[in-house]
N, C-alpha and C positions, 0 to 999 in steps of 0.2 A: 461642854459647859466650862466657863472660865473660872479661875480662882476668885475673881471679883464677884461673880454671880453667887458664889458659895459663901461670901462674906469673910473670906480669908485673904491674906496678903499683907503688904506693907502698912495698909491703913487700919488694920484690925487691932494693933497694939498688944502688948504682953505676949509676944510671939515666942513659940517653942517648937523646935523640931526634935523628933525622936530618931536616934540612929541605932539600927540593929546591926551588929558586926559579926563577921566570921573571923574569930581570933586566930585561926590557923593560916591566914593569908599573909604572905610576905609584904604585899603592897598596902596592908591595912594602916600602918603607922603614918605613911605619907598621905594617904587619903584622909585620915582623921585630922591630921595637922591642917590640911587645906580647908576642910569643912569648919574646924574650930576657928581658924583665922578669919574666914569670910563671915561666919556668924557673929564673931566679936565685932567686926566692922559694921555689920548690919543690925546690931542690937537684938539678936535672936539667941535665946537660951537653948541649951542642948540637954536632952536626956539620953543616956547611953545604956543600951541593953547588950551586955556582952556575955550572956550565958543563955543556954538552951534549957527551958523548963524540963525537958525530958532527961537531961543529964547535967544537973547542977554541980556534980562533983568535978566535972571536966572543965569547969570555968577557968578561963585565962583572962584575968582582969586587964582592962585598958588602963593605961597610966593617965588618970584624970589630971594630976598635977602638971603633966606635960601640956595638956590642952588648956588648962587655966593660965599657963605661963604666957600664952598669946592673948590673954584677956577674955577668954570665953567663960561664960557662966555654965557650968557643967555639973550634972548630978547623975548618979548611977541609979537605975530603977530595975525592979524585978520584971521578969517576963510574964506578966499577968494581964487580965482584962483592963486594969487601970493604967497600964504603962503609957498608952497614947491618949488617954482622956484629956481633953482640953488643949491638945496640941494642934499644930497646923498641918504637918505632914510627917510621915514615917519614911525614913531613908534606909534602904537595905544595902549594906556594903558586903558583897560576897557574890555567890552564884545563885542559882535558882532555889536551892534549899534555904538560903538566907532570906530570899524574897518571900518564900512561903512562911517563914518564921515572922517576918515583918507583917505580912497580910493577916496572920493570926492575931496580931496585936491591933492592927488598924481596923479590922472588920467590926469588932464589938463597939469600938469608939466612933464608927462611921467617919473615919479620917482617911484621906488619900495617901497612897503609898507610891514610892518610886524605887526602882532598883538600879544600883550602879555596879556594874559587873567587875568583880575581881577574880572571877573563876575562868572556866574554859568557854563553853558555849554561851551560858547566861541568856537563854532565850527570853526569860521574863524581864530582863533588865532593859531599862529605857536608855541607858548611857553606859559608856565604857570608862575605865579608870582615868584615861587620859583627858577626859572632858569634864572633870570635877569642877574646875573653876567656872566654866560656862554654866554647868548645871546649877551650882550654888548661886550664881548671879541671877539666873532665871527664877529660882525658888524665892530668894530674898526679895526680889523686885516684883514678885507675883506674876511673872510672864510665863504662865503655863496654863494648860487646860486640863480638865478632868474628864476621863472616859470611863463610863460604867462597864464593869465586866460581870457577866452572868455567873451566879453561884448556884449550888444545889443545897436544899435542905434534905438531910438524910435521917431516916428513922430506922432503928434496929428493933425488930419484934421477935420475941421469944416463941418457942414452939407452942406455948399455951395461949398466944395471942396478946400477951402483955408487952408494953413498950419497955425495953431494957436499955435504951440509949438513944440520944439525939445528938447530931452534929451537923456540920456544914462542910462544903468543899468548894474550893476555887478551881482546882484542877480535876480531881476525880475521887471517887470512893472505890476502893478495890476490895473484892471478896477473894480471899486466897486461903490455901491450905495452911493450917496452923504449924505443923511440923513436918510437912511433906511426907505424910504416911500413906499416901495413895492419891488416886485421882478424885477430885471433888465431883460429886454428882449434883448438877445444878439445873434449875428450871427458871427460864426467863419469862417475864410477864410484862405486858404493856397495857395500861388502862384497864386492869382487872382481867385480862384475857391471857392465857398461856400462849407462848410463841414457840419455844423450843426447849427440849431437855437434852442434856449432853454431859459427858465427863470432860473435865478440863483442869488445868492448873489453877485457874481462877477466872475472874471476870471483872471488868471495870466499867463504871458508869461515869462518863466524863462530860465536861463542858467544852465549848469551842476553845477556850483558853487552854484547857488540858489536852486538847487533841494533838499538840506538839510535844507532849511529855510521855508518860508511861504508855498511854493509848497508842501513840505513834510507833513506839518500839514493838508493840504487840500486833502491828499491822493495820491499825486504824487509819482513816483518812485525815488529812490536814483540813481544818475548818477555819475560815477567817473569823477573827475574834468578835466582829460585830454581828455575826450570824447568831440567831437565837434558835438553839436546838439542843437535844441531849443525845450523846453518843454512847453506844453500848458495844464493847469490844471483848470477846472471849480471849483467854490466854491459853494457847496450845490446846485447843479443843479436840476431842476425839469424836468427830461427828461430820456428816456431810453438809448439814446446814447449821453452821455456827459462825457465820460471817458477821462482820461489824454491821450495826444498824444505826441509822440516824432517825430519831423520832422528833415529834413536835415538841416545842418547849413547854407545851401545856400537858404533856403526857405524865403519867405516874409510872415510872419504871421500877420493877422489883425483880429480885433474884432470890430464889428459895434454895437452901442448902439441904439436900436429901442424903448426904453421906452420913454414915454412922459415927463419924469422929468430928471433933470441933474444927471450926475454921476461924478466920479473923476478918473483920471489916476495918480497913485502914483508910482514913481520909487525908488526902494530900501528903501521904507518907508520914503523918505526924500524930493523928488522933486514932488510937487503936481500941477496938471493941471486940471482945470474944464472941463468937457465934456458936452456940451449942447446936447439936444436930436438930434439924427441923426449924431453925431460925430463918428469918427473911430480912432482907435489906430493901427499903423503899427509898427512892430518890425523886424529888420534884424540884422544879425551878423555884428558887427562893425569891421572895419579894425584895430582899436586900442584896445589893451588888457590892463588889469591891471597887472602890474609887481608885482609878489608875491615873497617875500623873503622866501627862504627855508633854515632852519638851520640844520635840520636832514633829514634823508631819510625814516622816518616812513611811511609804506604803508598806503594807504587810508583805507583799510579794518581795520587796527589796530585803526585808528582814529575813525571810526564808532563804533567799539566795546567799546572804552574808553569813548567817549563823550556821547553815548546813553546807556551805561551800558548794552550792549547786552549779553545775556547768551551764553557762548561758552563752558560750562562745558562738558567734555567728548570728546572734539576734540582730535584726535590723529595725524592727518595729514598724508601725503603720506610717507610710509616707504621706505627706500632705501634697497638695497640688503644686507647691513650690519646690518639691523635692527634698524637703527637710523632714526629719523624724518628728513625730508628735512628741512633745515634751522638751524639744530643744529650746534653748534660750533664744 
């Protein structure tokens, strides 16, 4: 879906971008200067989110006067559900953690988000720091598309059957030991039926987007982001059958905590819920997606190779009848 089809872009008027920053990055100042300068030229206002709601004491404020000196209209806003309301796009300047912070603001406002990588791998980022000028030109001119990314609705249920928490996840919800006091005894369930019981360090229920994050580190498969499915990956399980599972996107996946000590449910590494003994976590596909800004049409396979430095030496590809590789210009 294009930006024009969503009713956003140069023609919509009163335009505002939100920028979520990782203030610990050395490249941040130059990146913000470039964004402020292009927005000033394009008549786009900026909202700056330079703190993490989980750790407001650690705030390192962006110098707004520096950005205003190039003509930008800039305000600082808190990291809450209203931060992105009424804006056109949320820009994450940092790594994958910064993008998840940005998604946390974009999701309730149903606003698209884009990541510009100032970190290391930055798998969730659409662009690198060196391409900011091109990215900003595309955003200001409305030359981008929107790709929906599947999310999960997560419900935490207490041992007495009452709901004690609700959240959502773009990457995954993780059930893990609270203070590493022993192996967690877990029971997995799919569509109301038990599948396997085992001891483990934890378990994650992930989306295709999250398959390249924590779930990948735990031995889960890589899933293409346009695939619709739910991934279940145990972490360091003590069992013969505790392999990753890929379920239907229509499934209801649950995990019950049978251990006598408390655990935690953590969504996208950000939203934390205590799990008392006997609690359960349920995850289903959400009706709401994260709107993902796409600047280029790079195939997902190319992103895998680039981000993970995968060896592809010797690849020739499928040859055409004229002896050329398919995809050659």
